[in-house]
C-alpha positions as MATLAB code, in Angstrom:
seq = 'MSTRAGFVALIGEPNAGKSTLLNRMVGAKVSIVTHKVQTTRARIRGVAMDDQSQIVFVDTPGLFAPRRRLDRAMVAAAWGGAADADVIVLMVEAHRGITEGVEKILEGLAEIGEGRIVTLAINKIDKVETEVLLGLAQKLNERYAFAETFMISAERGHGVDDLRSWLAGKVPEGPWLYPEDQIADLPLRMIAAEMTREKLTLRLHQELPYQMTVETEGWEDRKDGSVKIDQVVYVVRDGHKGIVLGKNGETIKSIGQASRTELTEFLDRKVHLFLQVKVRPNWQDESERYSEMGLDFKDGN';
ca = [
     -53.957  -72.434  -37.930;
     -52.115  -71.027  -40.921;
     -49.386  -68.430  -40.490;
     -49.221  -65.096  -42.268;
     -46.319  -62.772  -42.985;
     -45.808  -59.668  -45.059;
     -44.360  -56.202  -45.385;
     -46.132  -53.051  -44.247;
     -44.779  -49.648  -45.308;
     -45.465  -46.624  -43.147;
     -45.409  -43.490  -45.269;
     -46.088  -39.852  -44.511;
     -44.479  -36.483  -44.081;
     -41.485  -36.060  -41.762;
     -42.655  -35.979  -38.116;
     -45.974  -37.711  -38.887;
     -45.161  -40.202  -36.126;
     -44.057  -43.194  -38.184;
     -41.107  -44.110  -35.946;
     -43.202  -43.730  -32.782;
     -45.883  -46.005  -34.259;
     -43.302  -48.572  -35.349;
     -41.698  -48.662  -31.914;
     -45.099  -49.088  -30.264;
     -46.135  -51.875  -32.643;
     -42.865  -53.735  -32.226;
     -42.655  -53.072  -28.509;
     -39.008  -52.052  -28.629;
     -37.092  -49.001  -29.659;
     -35.898  -49.846  -33.144;
     -36.415  -46.719  -35.158;
     -35.008  -43.530  -33.666;
     -37.485  -40.946  -32.501;
     -36.564  -37.266  -32.348;
     -38.413  -34.030  -32.877;
     -36.181  -33.147  -35.769;
     -37.604  -33.886  -39.201;
     -35.866  -36.337  -41.524;
     -34.222  -38.323  -38.739;
     -35.033  -41.719  -40.227;
     -32.596  -42.339  -43.044;
     -32.519  -46.069  -43.604;
     -35.430  -48.369  -44.249;
     -35.440  -49.778  -40.753;
     -37.663  -52.790  -40.417;
     -39.299  -53.737  -37.176;
     -41.013  -57.094  -36.785;
     -44.286  -57.305  -34.853;
     -46.093  -60.521  -33.957;
     -49.877  -60.655  -33.707;
     -51.294  -64.105  -33.045;
     -50.101  -66.218  -36.031;
     -49.156  -63.213  -38.168;
     -45.737  -61.658  -38.556;
     -45.870  -58.034  -39.666;
     -42.596  -56.655  -40.997;
     -42.630  -52.866  -40.902;
     -40.666  -50.868  -43.421;
     -40.126  -47.513  -41.748;
     -39.497  -45.176  -44.620;
     -37.871  -41.739  -44.451;
     -40.446  -38.945  -44.367;
     -41.546  -37.788  -47.806;
     -40.602  -34.176  -48.492;
     -39.381  -31.986  -51.330;
     -35.765  -33.094  -51.889;
     -33.022  -30.526  -52.358;
     -29.709  -32.294  -51.869;
     -28.358  -35.641  -52.967;
     -29.003  -37.184  -49.530;
     -32.598  -35.890  -49.611;
     -33.207  -37.424  -53.042;
     -31.835  -40.795  -51.945;
     -34.081  -40.705  -48.859;
     -37.217  -39.914  -50.865;
     -36.378  -42.656  -53.394;
     -35.968  -45.080  -50.473;
     -39.369  -44.063  -49.077;
     -41.235  -44.691  -52.324;
     -39.157  -47.827  -52.917;
     -40.227  -49.136  -49.512;
     -43.868  -48.481  -50.349;
     -43.570  -50.127  -53.770;
     -42.163  -53.312  -52.203;
     -44.806  -53.612  -49.484;
     -47.947  -55.746  -49.258;
     -49.809  -53.073  -47.308;
     -49.207  -49.304  -47.202;
     -50.230  -47.169  -44.222;
     -50.434  -43.426  -44.896;
     -49.984  -41.455  -41.690;
     -51.426  -37.956  -41.519;
     -51.208  -35.612  -38.530;
     -54.695  -34.714  -37.303;
     -53.879  -31.117  -36.411;
     -52.020  -30.379  -39.663;
     -54.541  -31.955  -42.002;
     -54.033  -31.999  -45.761;
     -50.815  -30.045  -46.187;
     -48.949  -29.489  -49.432;
     -46.798  -32.496  -48.530;
     -49.838  -34.741  -48.011;
     -51.194  -33.554  -51.381;
     -47.969  -34.699  -53.047;
     -48.105  -38.087  -51.302;
     -51.720  -38.589  -52.426;
     -50.583  -37.945  -56.011;
     -47.789  -40.508  -55.592;
     -50.233  -43.031  -54.139;
     -52.413  -42.819  -57.228;
     -49.473  -44.384  -59.062;
     -47.972  -46.706  -56.485;
     -51.094  -47.813  -54.628;
     -52.605  -49.733  -57.513;
     -53.118  -53.387  -56.667;
     -52.037  -52.776  -53.047;
     -53.959  -52.454  -49.831;
     -53.636  -48.847  -48.696;
     -55.009  -47.775  -45.338;
     -55.172  -44.402  -43.601;
     -53.997  -43.714  -40.052;
     -54.809  -40.271  -38.700;
     -52.330  -39.703  -35.880;
     -52.164  -37.309  -32.897;
     -55.958  -37.419  -32.533;
     -55.716  -35.903  -29.048;
     -54.761  -32.578  -30.638;
     -58.126  -31.851  -32.342;
     -61.894  -31.982  -31.758;
     -63.938  -34.957  -32.987;
     -65.718  -32.933  -35.699;
     -62.392  -31.851  -37.174;
     -61.211  -35.475  -37.189;
     -64.306  -36.761  -38.936;
     -64.142  -33.962  -41.499;
     -60.487  -34.717  -42.240;
     -61.177  -38.453  -42.574;
     -64.020  -37.747  -44.996;
     -61.928  -35.380  -47.129;
     -59.017  -37.821  -47.354;
     -61.301  -40.717  -48.277;
     -62.845  -38.598  -51.027;
     -59.334  -38.117  -52.431;
     -58.261  -41.765  -52.251;
     -60.125  -45.051  -51.794;
     -58.499  -46.201  -48.532;
     -59.272  -49.764  -47.472;
     -59.855  -48.587  -43.901;
     -59.364  -45.507  -41.721;
     -57.874  -45.648  -38.210;
     -57.814  -42.857  -35.639;
     -54.715  -43.280  -33.506;
     -52.311  -41.702  -31.063;
     -48.989  -43.466  -31.651;
     -47.491  -41.722  -28.636;
     -50.236  -42.749  -26.206;
     -51.094  -46.038  -27.851;
     -54.755  -45.256  -28.633;
     -56.050  -47.302  -31.572;
     -52.654  -48.938  -32.194;
     -53.750  -52.470  -31.222;
     -56.748  -52.249  -33.574;
     -54.502  -51.174  -36.428;
     -52.020  -53.968  -35.722;
     -54.766  -56.629  -35.587;
     -56.200  -55.369  -38.855;
     -52.780  -55.456  -40.530;
     -52.219  -58.977  -39.161;
     -55.263  -60.122  -41.118;
     -54.190  -58.362  -44.309;
     -50.630  -59.660  -44.767;
     -50.469  -62.703  -47.083;
     -50.682  -66.281  -45.856;
     -47.281  -67.941  -45.735;
     -44.357  -68.848  -43.493;
     -42.794  -66.299  -41.176;
     -39.935  -64.291  -42.668;
     -37.879  -63.875  -39.493;
     -37.158  -65.873  -36.326;
     -39.754  -65.001  -33.697;
     -37.252  -63.324  -31.363;
     -35.787  -60.989  -33.973;
     -37.142  -57.461  -33.840;
     -35.173  -55.772  -36.596;
     -33.181  -56.842  -39.609;
     -30.747  -53.977  -39.299;
     -27.305  -55.100  -38.244;
     -26.680  -54.258  -34.590;
     -23.782  -52.023  -35.630;
     -26.210  -49.821  -37.508;
     -28.789  -49.735  -34.709;
     -25.967  -48.699  -32.352;
     -24.955  -45.883  -34.736;
     -28.572  -44.718  -34.973;
     -28.871  -44.578  -31.186;
     -25.807  -42.354  -30.901;
     -27.037  -40.201  -33.785;
     -30.336  -39.745  -31.976;
     -28.535  -38.473  -28.892;
     -26.463  -36.075  -31.048;
     -29.587  -34.789  -32.807;
     -31.445  -34.219  -29.551;
     -28.509  -32.345  -28.054;
     -27.349  -30.333  -31.073;
     -30.323  -30.003  -33.410;
     -30.207  -26.214  -33.288;
     -26.578  -25.925  -34.357;
     -26.102  -28.965  -36.601;
     -29.338  -30.266  -38.004;
     -28.198  -32.665  -40.723;
     -24.494  -32.226  -41.279;
     -23.459  -35.204  -39.228;
     -23.608  -38.957  -39.429;
     -22.409  -41.736  -37.148;
     -20.734  -44.986  -38.118;
     -19.842  -47.975  -35.978;
     -16.266  -48.775  -36.955;
     -15.478  -51.463  -34.412;
     -17.500  -54.086  -32.545;
     -15.701  -56.479  -30.239;
     -17.503  -59.097  -28.144;
     -15.407  -59.595  -25.031;
     -14.897  -62.787  -23.020;
     -16.611  -61.297  -19.969;
     -19.846  -60.892  -21.973;
     -19.450  -57.137  -22.493;
     -19.039  -55.437  -25.871;
     -16.610  -52.727  -26.973;
     -18.076  -50.385  -29.591;
     -16.015  -47.803  -31.487;
     -17.932  -45.121  -33.336;
     -16.998  -42.136  -35.471;
     -19.103  -38.987  -35.727;
     -18.534  -37.390  -39.132;
     -19.084  -33.644  -39.515;
     -18.559  -31.461  -42.571;
     -16.330  -28.724  -41.137;
     -13.873  -27.930  -38.350;
     -16.242  -25.538  -36.594;
     -18.787  -28.332  -36.282;
     -16.218  -30.589  -34.649;
     -15.803  -28.035  -31.869;
     -19.568  -27.880  -31.333;
     -19.853  -31.688  -31.080;
     -16.898  -31.931  -28.678;
     -18.051  -29.010  -26.508;
     -15.978  -27.212  -23.899;
     -13.333  -29.609  -22.510;
     -15.104  -32.420  -24.365;
     -18.195  -32.114  -22.127;
     -20.767  -32.357  -24.940;
     -19.421  -35.516  -26.555;
     -18.956  -37.036  -23.095;
     -22.611  -36.549  -22.131;
     -23.771  -37.796  -25.561;
     -21.594  -40.892  -25.125;
     -23.022  -41.533  -21.651;
     -26.627  -41.229  -22.876;
     -25.950  -43.529  -25.827;
     -24.093  -46.065  -23.670;
     -26.991  -46.219  -21.191;
     -29.501  -46.908  -23.949;
     -27.257  -49.427  -25.733;
     -26.682  -51.292  -22.455;
     -30.448  -51.574  -21.990;
     -31.064  -52.530  -25.619;
     -28.308  -55.163  -25.823;
     -28.834  -56.312  -22.227;
     -25.082  -56.410  -21.586;
     -22.307  -54.069  -20.476;
     -21.197  -51.655  -23.201;
     -17.851  -49.869  -23.530;
     -18.500  -47.051  -26.002;
     -15.738  -44.956  -27.561;
     -16.615  -41.939  -29.719;
     -14.343  -39.997  -32.062;
     -15.243  -36.913  -34.072;
     -13.789  -36.530  -37.570;
     -14.160  -33.822  -40.194;
     -15.167  -35.169  -43.593;
     -16.271  -32.260  -45.783;
     -18.007  -34.289  -48.467;
     -19.528  -37.218  -46.603;
     -22.918  -36.459  -48.168;
     -21.372  -37.174  -51.588;
     -19.605  -40.434  -50.714;
     -21.268  -43.667  -51.788;
     -19.925  -45.652  -48.787;
     -21.774  -43.370  -46.353;
     -25.024  -44.144  -48.189;
     -24.616  -47.909  -48.108;
     -23.849  -47.595  -44.365;
     -27.292  -45.975  -44.025;
     -29.021  -48.565  -46.191;
     -29.658  -46.022  -48.967;
     -28.754  -46.239  -52.634;
     -26.217  -43.587  -53.663;
     -27.549  -43.653  -57.266;
     -31.017  -42.655  -56.042;
     -29.606  -39.261  -55.160;
     -28.885  -38.376  -58.781;
];
């Protein structure tokens, strides 16, 4: 039986459920999931196996109207991910329908979708009545000739297996692109940084939505099988440092514990995690920070 392998780009507005879908398809937590929009910065790829097919997911940042340099680089990465893919999946939230953001994406698809297989996945179907769903599907298909429409709940898993099987049959015939046991092509250092950033975002999203990033500065595999990970949390001003540290360092301590627990589970080995907080006023304008996140600094121009 011949093997298949190809790239599938998940596109949609922030919070459409792309990361949740990716994690469910891959069966492991690769892309961070938070309730804060724009949490996915890098084009994280998860690899899912379905029979003889290898589906490599390009999880793109949510598409939104960019204001700052970082925003522009993220949006460029999202469209770049779609342009490089064999199949594009547009995710739309059932209860939000055709928003201004979805309108913009449909316009972009008219350009980028040519010669590609583009399918529609309406997510969060448990939030609306059947008639509303069918009406939305009809409207969207009138706007763009989707190859197929799937009704899914990424969170609960409804319809996800059908979508994966369909994608498995659509990626091109050819050898697998990754070893079978590899779930993501992001370096582990970056996955570790993303996990800590997720914990920060969940804890501090009210006070510090986007003005922080995390980098893994040190990674030491120890003789006893454990790993020592040193990370730096960059914030843009002194006041933010205080918020991240918390009273007597309580906040950063609990964030470190949560991240360590998840990293231990993910890496299946003991983790010694050390976090530092540093003020770096212009990190959003430094090219090195972008390459750390897998983004192109020039795309922000």
